[in-house]
C-alpha positions in Angstrom: -18.0 -52.4 30.8 -18.5 -54.5 27.6 -22.1 -54.8 26.4 -23.3 -51.6 28.1 -23.3 -48.1 26.8 -25.6 -45.3 25.7 -28.2 -44.7 22.9 -26.7 -45.7 19.5 -24.4 -48.4 20.9 -24.4 -52.0 19.8 -22.8 -54.6 22.2 -19.6 -55.9 20.7 -19.5 -53.4 17.8 -17.1 -50.5 16.9 -14.0 -50.6 19.1 -14.8 -53.7 21.0 -16.2 -51.6 23.8 -19.8 -51.3 22.5 -19.3 -47.8 20.9 -20.7 -47.3 17.4 -20.8 -43.5 17.1 -19.9 -41.3 14.0 -17.3 -42.8 11.7 -13.8 -41.7 12.4 -14.5 -40.7 16.0 -11.8 -42.3 18.2 -11.8 -40.2 21.4 -13.7 -37.4 23.3 -12.6 -33.9 24.0 -11.5 -33.1 27.6 -14.4 -32.1 29.8 -17.0 -34.0 27.8 -16.5 -37.7 28.4 -18.1 -40.4 26.2 -18.6 -43.9 27.6 -16.3 -46.3 25.9 -13.9 -43.7 24.4 -10.6 -42.4 25.7 -9.8 -38.7 26.1 -8.3 -37.1 23.1 -4.8 -35.6 23.1 -4.2 -32.0 21.9 -2.3 -31.0 18.7 -0.3 -27.8 18.5 1.0 -26.6 15.1 4.0 -24.3 14.6 4.4 -22.1 11.6 7.2 -19.7 10.7 7.0 -16.7 8.3 9.5 -14.2 7.0 9.8 -11.2 4.6 9.6 -12.1 0.9 13.3 -11.2 0.5 16.4 -10.6 2.7 18.8 -7.7 2.1 21.3 -5.8 4.3 19.4 -4.6 7.4 17.2 -5.9 10.1 14.3 -8.4 9.5 11.7 -10.0 11.7 11.0 -13.7 11.8 7.4 -14.5 13.0 6.5 -17.8 14.7 2.9 -18.7 15.2 1.8 -21.5 17.5 -1.8 -22.6 16.9 -4.0 -24.9 18.9 -5.4 -27.2 16.3 -7.8 -28.8 18.7 -8.3 -32.5 19.7 -8.0 -34.8 16.6 -10.2 -37.8 16.7 -13.1 -36.1 18.5 -16.4 -35.6 16.9 -15.8 -31.9 17.1 -12.0 -31.3 17.7 -12.6 -27.6 18.5 -15.5 -28.1 20.9 -13.5 -28.2 24.1 -12.8 -25.1 26.3 -9.8 -26.9 27.9 -6.6 -25.2 26.9 -2.9 -25.8 27.3 -0.9 -23.5 29.7 1.3 -21.1 27.7 4.0 -21.7 30.2 4.2 -25.3 29.1 4.9 -24.4 25.5 8.6 -23.9 24.7 9.5 -22.3 21.4 13.1 -22.2 20.0 14.8 -20.6 17.0 17.1 -23.5 16.1 19.0 -21.6 13.4 19.8 -18.6 15.7 20.3 -20.9 18.8 17.7 -19.0 20.8 15.7 -21.1 23.3 12.7 -20.4 25.4 11.3 -17.5 23.4 8.7 -15.4 25.1 5.4 -14.6 23.3 5.2 -11.2 21.7 2.6 -9.2 23.8 1.9 -6.8 20.9 -0.1 -9.6 19.3 -2.1 -10.3 22.5 -1.8 -13.0 25.1 -4.5 -15.2 26.7 -5.8 -13.6 29.9 -6.1 -16.9 31.7 -2.7 -18.1 30.5 -4.1 -21.0 28.5 -4.0 -21.5 24.7 -7.5 -22.7 23.8 -8.5 -24.6 20.6 -8.6 -22.4 17.5 -6.4 -19.7 19.1 -2.8 -18.8 18.6 0.1 -17.0 20.2 2.9 -15.2 18.3 6.6 -15.1 18.8 9.0 -12.7 17.0 12.7 -12.8 16.5 14.8 -10.1 14.8 18.0 -10.7 12.8 20.4 -8.2 11.3 22.4 -8.8 8.1 25.4 -6.7 6.9 26.7 -6.2 3.4 28.3 -9.6 3.4 24.9 -11.1 2.7 25.4 -9.8 -0.9 28.2 -12.2 -1.6 27.7 -15.6 -3.0 24.8 -16.4 -0.7 21.6 -16.8 -2.6 19.2 -17.5 0.3 18.8 -17.8 4.0 17.2 -20.8 5.8 15.8 -20.6 9.3 14.1 -23.3 11.4 11.9 -22.9 14.5 10.7 -25.7 16.8 8.8 -26.2 20.0 8.3 -28.7 22.8 5.2 -29.1 25.0 5.3 -30.4 28.5 2.2 -32.6 28.0 1.7 -35.4 25.4 0.3 -34.4 22.0 -1.5 -36.5 19.4 1.4 -35.8 17.0 4.6 -33.8 17.0 5.0 -33.9 13.2 4.1 -30.2 12.9 6.2 -29.0 15.9 8.9 -27.5 13.7 8.9 -25.4 10.5 11.7 -24.4 8.1 11.6 -21.4 5.7 14.0 -20.4 3.0 14.1 -16.8 1.9 15.9 -15.5 -1.2 18.6 -12.8 -0.8 18.0 -9.6 -2.8 20.8 -7.0 -3.1 19.0 -4.6 -5.4 16.7 -1.8 -4.5 14.2 0.5 -6.2 13.4 3.9 -4.8 11.5 6.3 -7.0 10.5 10.0 -6.7 7.5 12.1 -7.8 6.9 15.8 -7.7 3.7 17.9 -7.9 2.7 21.5 -7.6 -0.2 22.7 -5.5 -1.7 24.7 -8.4 -1.9 24.3 -12.1 -1.5 28.0 -12.7 0.0 30.9 -10.7 0.3 34.7 -11.0 3.3 36.8 -10.2 3.5 37.3 -6.5 2.2 33.8 -5.7 4.3 31.2 -3.9 4.5 27.8 -5.7 4.4 25.0 -3.3 6.0 21.7 -4.4 5.4 18.2 -2.9 8.1 15.5 -3.3 7.3 11.9 -2.5 10.0 9.1 -2.3 8.6 5.6 -2.5 10.3 2.2 -1.9 9.0 0.1 -4.8 11.1 -2.9 -3.9 10.4 -5.8 -1.6 13.2 -5.1 0.9 13.5 -2.2 3.4 16.0 0.6 2.6 17.9 2.5 5.4 16.8 6.1 5.5 20.4 7.2 5.9 21.1 5.9 2.4 18.3 7.9 0.7 19.5 11.3 -0.8 17.0 13.7 -2.3 18.3 16.7 -4.3 16.5 19.7 -5.7 18.7 22.3 -7.4 16.1 25.0 -7.5 14.4 24.8 -4.1 15.2 23.9 -0.5 13.5 20.7 0.6 11.9 20.4 4.0 11.2 16.9 5.3 7.8 15.9 6.6 8.0 15.4 10.4 6.1 12.1 10.0 8.8 10.6 7.8 10.3 7.3 8.9 13.6 7.7 10.7 15.3 4.3 10.4 14.2 2.4 7.3 11.8 2.9 4.4 9.7 -0.2 4.3 8.5 -1.8 1.1 5.7 0.3 -0.3 6.3 3.0 2.3 6.9 6.7 1.4 8.7 9.8 2.8 7.6 13.3 1.8 9.3 16.7 1.4 8.0 20.2 0.6 9.6 23.2 -1.1 8.6 26.7 -2.2 9.3 28.9 -5.2 8.5 32.7 -5.4 6.6 33.4 -8.7 7.8 36.5 -10.5 6.9 38.4 -13.7 10.0 36.9 -15.3 8.3 33.5 -15.2 5.4 34.2 -17.5 6.3 31.3 -19.7 5.7 28.9 -16.8 7.8 27.3 -14.1 9.5 24.0 -14.0 11.2 22.2 -11.1 13.1 18.9 -11.1 14.1 16.6 -8.2 16.2 13.5 -8.0 16.7 10.6 -5.6 19.7 8.3 -5.2 21.1 5.7 -2.8 24.4 6.5 -1.1 26.9 4.4 0.9 27.1 0.6 0.9 24.2 -1.8 0.3 21.9 -2.8 -2.5 22.1 -0.7 -5.6 19.1 1.0 -7.2 18.1 -1.3 -10.1 15.6 1.2 -11.7 17.1 4.5 -12.7 14.0 5.4 -14.7 12.1 6.7 -11.6 15.0 8.5 -10.0 14.0 11.9 -11.4 10.7 13.8 -11.5 9.8 17.1 -13.0 6.7 19.2 -12.1 5.5 22.1 -14.2 2.9 24.9 -13.8 1.7 27.8 -15.8 2.1 31.5 -14.9 -0.7 33.9 -15.9 0.7 37.4 -16.4 -1.5 40.5 -16.7 -2.3 41.5 -20.3 -1.1 44.9 -21.7 -3.3 48.0 -21.0 -5.9 48.6 -23.8 -5.0 51.0 -26.5 -6.8 54.3 -27.3 -9.7 53.7 -29.8 -8.9 57.0 -31.6 -11.7 59.0 -30.1 -11.0 62.6 -29.2 -10.2 63.3 -25.6 -13.2 63.8 -23.5 -15.5 62.0 -25.9 -17.2 58.6 -25.4 -18.2 56.0 -27.9 -21.6 54.3 -27.8 -24.3 52.6 -29.8 -25.7 54.7 -32.7 -29.3 55.7 -32.2 -31.8 53.2 -33.4 -29.5 50.2 -33.1 -30.0 49.4 -29.5 -30.5 45.7 -28.9 -29.1 44.7 -32.3 -26.9 41.6 -32.4 -24.3 40.2 -34.9 -24.4 36.4 -35.4 -21.7 34.0 -36.6 -18.8 35.8 -34.9 -16.5 34.8 -32.1 -14.6 38.0 -31.4 -17.0 40.7 -32.1 -15.9 41.2 -35.8 -18.7 40.8 -38.2 -18.2 38.0 -40.7 -15.3 36.3 -38.9 -15.6 32.5 -38.8 -15.3 30.7 -35.4 -12.0 28.9 -34.9 -11.9 25.1 -35.4 -10.9 23.1 -32.3 -7.8 21.1 -33.0 -7.8 17.5 -31.9 -6.0 17.0 -28.6 -4.4 13.7 -27.4 -3.9 13.0 -23.7 -3.3 9.6 -21.9 -3.5 8.6 -18.3 -1.4 6.1 -16.3 -1.6 4.5 -12.9 1.3 3.2 -10.8 0.6 1.2 -7.6 2.1 -1.9 -6.0 0.9 -5.1 -7.7 0.5 -7.3 -4.5 0.2 -5.0 -1.5 -0.5 -6.4 2.0 -3.8 -5.7 3.6 -3.3 -3.2 6.5 -0.2 -1.7 4.7 0.4 1.9 3.8 1.3 2.6 0.1 1.1 5.2 -2.6 -0.8 5.5 -5.8 0.8 7.6 -8.6 -1.5 9.1 -11.3 0.1 10.6 -14.4 -1.3 12.4 -17.4 0.8 12.9 -20.5 -0.2 15.3 -23.3 0.9 14.2 -26.7 -0.3 17.5 -28.0 -0.8 20.8 -26.1 -3.8 20.3 -23.9 -6.0 22.8 -22.1 -8.5 22.3 -19.2 -7.1 18.9 -18.3 -9.2 17.1 -15.7 -8.4 13.7 -14.1 -10.8 11.6 -12.1 -9.8 8.5 -10.2 -12.0 5.9 -8.4 -10.6 4.8 -5.1 -10.8 0.9 -4.9 -12.8 -0.6 -2.0 -10.8 -1.0 1.1 -8.4 1.9 0.2 -8.3 5.0 2.4 -6.5 8.2 1.4 -4.1 9.4 4.1 -2.3 12.2 2.2 -2.9 14.2 -0.9 -1.9 17.5 -2.6 -4.1 20.5 -1.9 -5.4 20.7 -5.5 -6.9 17.2 -5.1 -10.6 16.9 -4.2 -12.1 13.7 -2.8 -15.9 13.0 -2.6 -17.4 9.6 -1.9 -14.3 7.7 -3.1 -14.0 9.8 -6.3 -10.8 11.8 -6.6 -10.8 14.8 -8.9 -7.8 16.8 -10.0 -7.9 19.9 -12.2 -4.5 19.9 -13.9 -4.9 23.1 -16.0 -2.8 23.2 -19.1 -0.1 20.7 -20.2 2.4 21.5 -22.8 3.1 19.1 -25.7 5.0 15.9 -24.7 4.9 16.9 -21.1 3.6 15.0 -18.1 1.9 16.0 -14.8 1.4 13.7 -11.9 -0.4 13.3 -8.6 0.8 11.2 -5.7 -1.8 9.9 -3.2 -0.8 8.3 0.1 -3.2 5.5 0.9 -3.8 2.9 3.7 -5.4 -0.5 2.9 -7.8 -1.8 5.5 -6.8 -4.9 7.4 -9.8 -7.0 6.3 -9.4 -6.2 2.6 -8.6 -9.1 0.3 -8.7 -10.3 -3.3 -8.5 -8.3 -6.5 -8.9 -4.5 -6.6 -9.1 -2.2 -9.6 -7.6 1.3 -9.9 -9.5 3.3 -12.6 -8.6 6.8 -13.8 -10.2 8.9 -16.6 -8.6 12.0 -18.1 -10.4 14.6 -20.1 -9.3 17.8 -21.8 -10.7 20.5 -24.1 -11.3 19.1 -27.6 -9.9 15.7 -26.5 -11.5 12.2 -26.3 -11.8 10.9 -22.7 -9.1 8.2 -22.1 -9.2 5.6 -19.4 -6.4 3.8 -17.5 -7.0 0.6 -15.4 -4.6 -1.1 -13.0 -5.7 -4.3 -11.3 -3.9 -5.4 -8.1 -4.3 -8.4 -5.8 -4.2 -7.8 -2.0 -2.3 -10.2 0.2 -3.8 -11.0 3.7 -1.9 -9.7 6.7 -1.1 -13.1 8.2 0.0 -14.9 5.0 -1.0 -18.6 4.6 -1.8 -19.1 8.3 -4.1 -16.7 10.0 -5.6 -18.2 13.1 -7.4 -16.1 15.7 -5.2 -14.6 18.4 -6.2 -14.8 22.1 -6.4 -11.9 24.4 
């Protein structure tokens, strides 16, 4: 009734009904009526996301429907009144799929209503064959929705995304030994890790790993269908160490892609070699020249005497001068990994000169958790320590760590490694990465 209202109203002001509340308020949320104002209409927003690239194989389109509240209200999210999920109809226009059902793996509202500030997720899979690698440069897909009740706007009820086509791949391999040095009679255990460094999944059936000197045994936890971007698959092998290997052992492994599909665009990481030393027993000591049955000892009166300035027990011999040693460290890790993803971190040490007592330390970034490592790697309070033993001139040794990134991690992270060796200056390697959130640009809360 004109001219009447509540505290703060002025007859004849505002909207011609006596209301002079906060500026911009044009309606009230359901369940909380305000004299002189109509009830607000809801607004649902649809957003569609996809992989960063498309290549032959199966991808998943993700459609998010978010309740953006009641625009025009003083607090658009204040209402607990939702919209029945059954009244929301989502369609994949490009694939001609109508009436999609919400994906239960992302959670569903227990009361069947989508409340303000909440979301429901729909997923659609699509398979592409090798024809996608023809003249097609990108794939466009549109999703839309209709709602049985009136909304404040329908401008955001559809969303189109365009994804580039990528017909190249990048799988790399690393190999490590479980020890830096063996003795005859030991069994050297090798670990081989294959990593997908590209942005598109690679069918496992296309990945071929070869080791000419040892039989590879696949890890039972390896993926069986596709190797996702940043994911790994592992193998182990063994070599019996004999006295004929006193100069050290070396083992090489290669990875390649077979069959039809994207070609490997980076041949530089398709081969890896691991080395280890072999310590053989020294020859038996020679006779000192004493007659049989006699013993040598310290002449009387000289007990406790010492000779200074010697390193080998020979008086007057100068100590050897330590030659300068040069070692460098390198870190390889995905530049923009997703939070919640599994990945690998590859640490390498290269000796420009022969190096002894090589030790590598690596600081695990915040939000990274190690899920797999070689046996010779020690971890304590986020600090990884690897004793690499001796490294020959112009040779490289590496360590592969399997890691998982926590789902709530975000922003920049820094990988830091330091390598030290006998008579060498400590060298540092730093690799900064930026974590991408799980949901991408839209990450509303999910009901249920």
